[in-house]
N, C-alpha and C positions, 0 to 999 in steps of 0.2 A: 613687874616692870615699872613700878612707880618711881618717881624721883628723877633727877637729872645728874647722873654720876659724872665725875671728871673723866675726860677721855684722853688719856696718854699725852699729857702736856698741853691740851687745849681746854679752854673753858667751854662747857656745854652750852652756855647761854651766848647767843650771838650779840656781841657788843658792837659789831661793825654796822655802818650805815646800810640801809636797804639797797636792793638792786637799783631801784629807780633813782634814789638820791645819790647813787654813785655813778651817775651817767657820765660825769666828766672823765672817768677812768676808762669805761668800756666803749663809749661812743666814738672817741677819736680812733681807737683801734679798729672799730668796724668800718669807719669812713676810709681810713688808709687802706685797709684790706680791700674794700670795694674798688678803690681807685686802681690799685695794683692789678686786680683781677680784670678790670675793664681794659687796662693797657695791654695785657697779655692774652686777652680772650682769643680763643681759637678762630681762625678764619672760616672754618666750616663746622664740622661736628666733633672731631677729635680723633683719638686712637681707634684702632680697628674695632674694638668692642663697642665703641660709641655708635658706629654705623649700624651694627647689629641691634643694639638697644633701641635705636630710632625706629627701625622697621618693626621690631617686636612691639614697641610701644604703640605704633599705629594700629597694630592688630589686636592689642590687648592680650598678648601672650608672654609667658615667661621665657627666659633664655634657656638653652640646653646646657649651659655651663653650671656645674656644681649643683647648688640648690635652687637655681632658677632666677635669682635676683628679681623675683616677681614683685616685690614692693616697689621697686624702681620702675619697672615697665608698666605696672598697672596704674600707679598714680600719674605717670606721664600720659597714659591712655586717657584718663579722666581729664587731665589738663587740656589735651588736644581736643577731645570732644567738646569741651566748654569753649575753647578758642574757635573751633570750627563753627559752632552754633552761633556764637556772638559776633565773630569778625570774619567768618567765611575763610579761614586760613586753609590753604590747599595742602595736600599731603607733602608736596615738595618743600614747603616752608615749615613743616611741623618741627623740624630740628631746632628752629629758633625758639619755639616755646619751651622745648626740653632744655636747651642750652642755657637760656636765661633764667630758668627755674633753678638750675645749679648755681649760676652766678649769684643769685640772691642768697642761696644757702651758704656760700663761702663766708661772708661777714657774720651770718648767724652762727656758724660753727665757731668763729673766733669769740663771739660774745658768750656762747654756751661754755666754751673752754674757760673763759674769764670767770664766769659765775661758779663753775665747778672748782676752779683753783681758789677762788675767794672763800668758798665754804670749807675747803680743806685746810687752807693756811690761815684763815681769819685775817688776811692782809690784802688790802686793795693793791698795794704796791707789788707784792709777790704775784698776785693774780695778773697784773698788767704785764709783768715780765713773761709769765706763762703764755699770755695771749700774744705777745710779740714773737715768742718762739714759734707759735703756730702760724701767725699771719705772715711771717717772713719765710716760712717753709716753701721752697721751690715747688713742692708738690701741691700745696694748697693754691698757690698762685696760678700754676699751670692748669691743674685739673678742675679748678672752679670755673674755668671757661670752656669746659668740654661736657659732652653728654656722657659722663662717667659716674660711677657709683661711689668713688672714694670719698669725696667731700660730704655728700649726703650721709654716708655711713658715720663719719666722724661727728657730724652734727647730732645724729640720733644717739650715738654712743655717749657723747657728753651729756645730753639731756637725760638719758636713762640713768646714768651714774649719779647725776645731780638729784634727780627725783628719788631714786632708791636711797641715797645717802641721807636725804632729808627725812625720809620715812623712818630710817633707822634711828636718827637722832631724836626725832619727835615721837617715836613709838607709834607711828600711824601705819597700820597694816595696809590700808588702801594704797598709800604712796609706795610702799615696798613692792606691792604687786604690780602697780603701774610701771614702776622702774624696771622690774623684771620682764614685763611684757614688751616694753620698748626695746630693751636689750635683746630679747629674743627676736623681735621684728627686724632689728638691724642686721641679723644674720641673713636676711633676705636682700640685703644690699651688698655686704661683704661677708663671706663665710668665716673669715678669720675672727670676726666678732664673737664667735662661739667660744673662743679661748678666754674670753672674759668671765666665763661661767664660775670659776673658783671664787670670784669676788662675792657672788651671791651666797656662797656657803660660809666663807670665812669672815667677811666684813661685819655681820651682825655681832659677832663675839668680840671683835676689836672695838666695836662701839659700846661694849659693856653689857650686851645681852647675856643672859644666863642659860645654862644647859638644862632648861626646864622643858616640860612637855609642850607647853604653849609656844614657846620660842622655836623649838625644833619643828613643830607643825608648820609654823609660818615660813621658816626657812625651806622646808620641803615643798610647801605649796608654791613659793616663789620660783623654785627650781622647776616644778611642773609647769607653771605658767610660761617660764622661759622656753622650755622644750616645745610646748604647744605652739607658741608664736613663731618659733624658729623653723619648725619642720612641717607644720600642717599644710601650708600653701604648696610646698613641693610635693608632699604626699598626695594631695588632692589631684594635682596635674599628672603625677606619675601613674597613679592607679586608675584614673578615669579617662585618660587620653592616650590611646595606643600610639598615635603619631608622635606625641611628645616623648613617650617612653622610648620609642625607637631612636628618636633624635638624641635623647640623653645617653642611650647606650653607644651611639656613634661618637658622642663627645668623650665618653669614658674610654673608648678604644683609642681615640686620637691622643688622649692624655697618656695612655699606656705607651704608645709609640714615641711620643715626645720625651717621656721620662726615660726611655731606653736610650734616646739620643743625648739627653742631659741628665745622667744618673746623679743621684744624691751622693756626695762625697765630701771629704774634708776640704777639697778645693773650693767648695761653694762658700766657705766661711769668709774668704777675702772679699768677693763681690758683695756678700751680705753686709759686712761691716762698712764697705764703701757706701752702699745704699742707705744704711742707717745714718751714716755721717751726713750724706747729702740731704736726707729728710730734715735734719736739724743738727748742724754741727755742734752747737753749744750744748744740746741735750746729751749727745754721746760723750763729749769731753767732760762735762760736769757731773754726769750721773754717778760714777763710782764715789766721788767725794761727797755728793749729796746723800747717797745711801749711808755712808759712814757717819756723817754729821747728824743726820736725822736719827739714826739708831742710838748714837751716844747721848743725844740730848733729850729725845722723846720716846725712845723705845719703839715698840710695835704699834705705831700710830696708823690711822686710816690713810694718811698721806704716803707712808712707807709701803703699806700693803698694796695700794693701788699701783704704785710704781713697780712693785714686784710683779704684780699681775701683768703690767705692760711689758716688762722684760720677758716674762713667760710667753706672752703673745708673739713677740718677735722671735724668740728662740724656737717656737713651734714651726715657724716658717722654714727653718732649716730642714725639716722633714719632707719638704716638697721641692721638686727639681726647679720650679719656676723662680725660686729665691735667687738663683744666679743670673736670671735673664730679665726679670721685671723689677724695675727700681722703685716703684711706688708702694709696694706691699708693706714695708715697715711703717707707713704713714698711719695705719690703723691703730697703732699703739700710742700715738701722740696725746690723746686725751688723758692717758694714764701717766705718761712720763713728764709732760710739760709742767704740771703743777709742782712736782718735787724739784725739778731742775730750776724752775722759776723762783721758787722759794729759796733755794740754796744760793743762787746767783745774787738775788736781792739782799739777803741777809749778810752774805759774805762781803759784798761790795759796800753795803751800808755801814758795816762795822769798820771797814778800812778807810772809807772816804768820809765817814761821819756825816753823811748827807744822803737822805733817801732820793732826793732829786738828782744828785750826781750819780748815784748808783743806777737809777733808771736810764739816765742819759748814756752812761758807759755801756750798759747792757744793750741798749738799742743800737748804739754805734757799732759795737762788735758784731752783733747779729747781722746788721745790714751789710757790713764790710765782707763778712764771709759769704753772704748770699750773692753780692756783686762779683766777688772773685769766682764763685762757682758759675755764675752766669757767663762770665767772660770765657771760662774754660770750655763750657758746653755749647757756646754760641754757634760754632760751625755745624755741629750735629743738630742743634735746635733749628737752625735756619733750613737745613735739609728737610726735616720732618714737617715744618710749617709749609714749606714750598710744596711738598707732596700733598698735604691736606688741602692746600689752596687749589691745586690742580685736580684733586678728586672732585671738588665742587663743580668743575667745568668739564669733567671727563665725559659727560653725556654728549658733548660735541664730537668727541672721537667715536663714540658708539653710534652716532647718527650716520656714520659712513658705512656701517655694517648692516646686514639684514637683522630684523627685529628678533629673529629666532637663532642667531648665530651662537656658536660656542667660542668663547674667548679665553685666551691664556694671557694674563696681563700682570702677573707678579703681584706687587703691592696694590695695584689698582683693582684687584679681585673684589675687595670690599666695596669699592665705588660702584662696580658693576652690579653687585648684589643690592646696593642701595637704590640705584636708579631703576633696577627692575622692581624693587619693592614699592617704589612710589608710582609705578605704572608707566614708566617711560619706555619699556620694552620687555621682551621675554627671553633675554639672553641666558644661556647656561655658561658655566665657568669650569675651567680646569684649575683647581685651586692651588694655593700655596700653603705652607705651614701644615696645619692639621688636615687640610684638604688635598695635600699633595699625593698623587697616585703612586709615586715611587716606581717600582719595576713595571707597573702596569701602564706607564705613560704612553709608550708607543702603541700597545694594543688598544688603549682607550681612544686615542686619536684615530687609529685605523677603523675602529668600530663605528665611530661617528661618521667618518667618510663613507664607509660601506652602507650606512643607513641614510645617506643623502643629506647629512648635516654639513654645513659649511663651518670650518674651524679656522680661527685666526690667532696669531700671536702678536702682541705688542712688544717689540724688542727694544723699547726705549730703556737705556741703562738706568734711568731714574726709578724705574719700577722693579729693578732686580738688585736688591741691596746685597752688598758683600759682607754684611754683618749679620750674625744670627743664623737661623736655620736656612735662609736662602743661599748661603754660601755653599751648602751641600747640594742644593737643588740645581744650581746654575750649570755644573758640568753635564747633568742629564739633559738640560735644555739645549746646550751646545751640540750634543750628539744628534739632536733631531735634524740638523741640517744635512746629515748624511743618510737619513732615513726617509725623507720626503722631498718633494719639489715644492717650490714656493712661487706665489704670484704677489707682486707688490701692490698694496692698496694706498699707502701714504708713506711718509718718510720712515716710519718705524713699524707700521702695521703690515703684516704679510699674511696671505692666506695659505694654509696647508693644502697641498695637492698630492694625489697618489704618485708614487715613484715613476710610473709609466706615462705620466702626463708630460709630453714633450713640449707643450705650449707654455708650461710654467717653468721658467728658467731664471727667475730672479734670485739673487743671493741676499739673505737677511743679515749675513755677517755676524752670526751669533757669538763668535769667539770674542768679540769685544765686550761681552758680558762677564767674562772670566775675571776673577780677582787680580790675577797677575797682570792683566792688561789695564787695570784701574788703580794704580798705586795711590793716587790722591784720595780716592774713596776709602781704600783700606786704612789709610792713615787717620781717617776721621772716626773709625770704629771705637765705641766705648769699651770699658773693661769687660772681660769675659766673653767678648764677641769675636 
């Protein structure tokens, strides 16, 4: 492995300025990214998963979802312990530590993507376009301000690919193994990172490595390190903690039920393409032309290989039902796709405009225009979700009206109840929604609570019962409860369930107003596939 062979159209020697001397290119991108993130930072914690991550991080426990996301919850746990020791941060404010840790990682992900693209394309201009594709992605802007794993995963993916690639170029085994370890560790943030594994096997030979015993041993060792860092954390919790194992089995069963409700089919392709487009419109539009141009001019290059892996990462999502209902999942492929798309856009526009500066300006203008148009389109939906999360932050004021051990049925605010219970504000139980929905056992479940002396309440505020997604199927079952029980009014929307023979409970919660047919304006705001 001596010498520095030519690598498919690229000089093996780096004639570009160093990372630090190129600060004029990546620092403005990082600053603009940080400003956008702070403008759109979530008013509370973020999506449903974020509230779960917050409570689990306080406890230092992994999630029951998939492989546990333990890297996220455990480093958040360490951050909180430090913040609590130094500044006496209470549990109810821990989410601020976790959220702003993600805020910091947003610009760092942009810079890491810039560095990766610069090493792949040997062009600071192409790298800057790639960074713009990432930093103006609606998903990066939105989820960098939430306690979610998507942006930290992209940061570690970019860093792991960069380190691994430099190890391959410089023939440094330690860098190759560190890159593989980081890529494996990122699986504990987002499981879709596992689909990057083919890069570890194929990339060495695209970089000119030979099929000799030593090289094959290094490739095999990097794959072993990847697997070890990817699954060892989950394996430890699964086999050592029976409570976690039972929780994980419960998650698996809920996924089986949801996949039956949203089966994998050819119809999932359309929302999948829409979500890929939303992630970065210019990437989806330019990618077919970029592949063709790169293949014709440079052949099987590292840039082309990584983009091919990124496409495979996205296509693998089609094997899961959630592809049709979760819009942010294609974001994990951005570190692989942005460099090729950025290089193509810059080189094509530079050739036509005969000016690198004009090419960068046009790229930036088009990317920003598409993002603005998307923002205007989704603004009604976005405002609804932001308002819901803002109200989740103060939902403890509603819970204060109820007994501390009440059972509460509150639709979308179920996660808020779990959060406030998790930080010690009460001991409420919930009748959940989504994966926690009891289905045909709803009436027997409520009856059993009442027979055991528990007080059960429903929050019938229409804002908590969405007509989009799975709750659309749950609402009719909720409406039927009005004929099964009597009710006592607690506040404008909160009612207490009472047995059918309780003549003193005669209030009407008017649950029919939750039905989609009675809420045409809410139905009109539903996104695709909902």
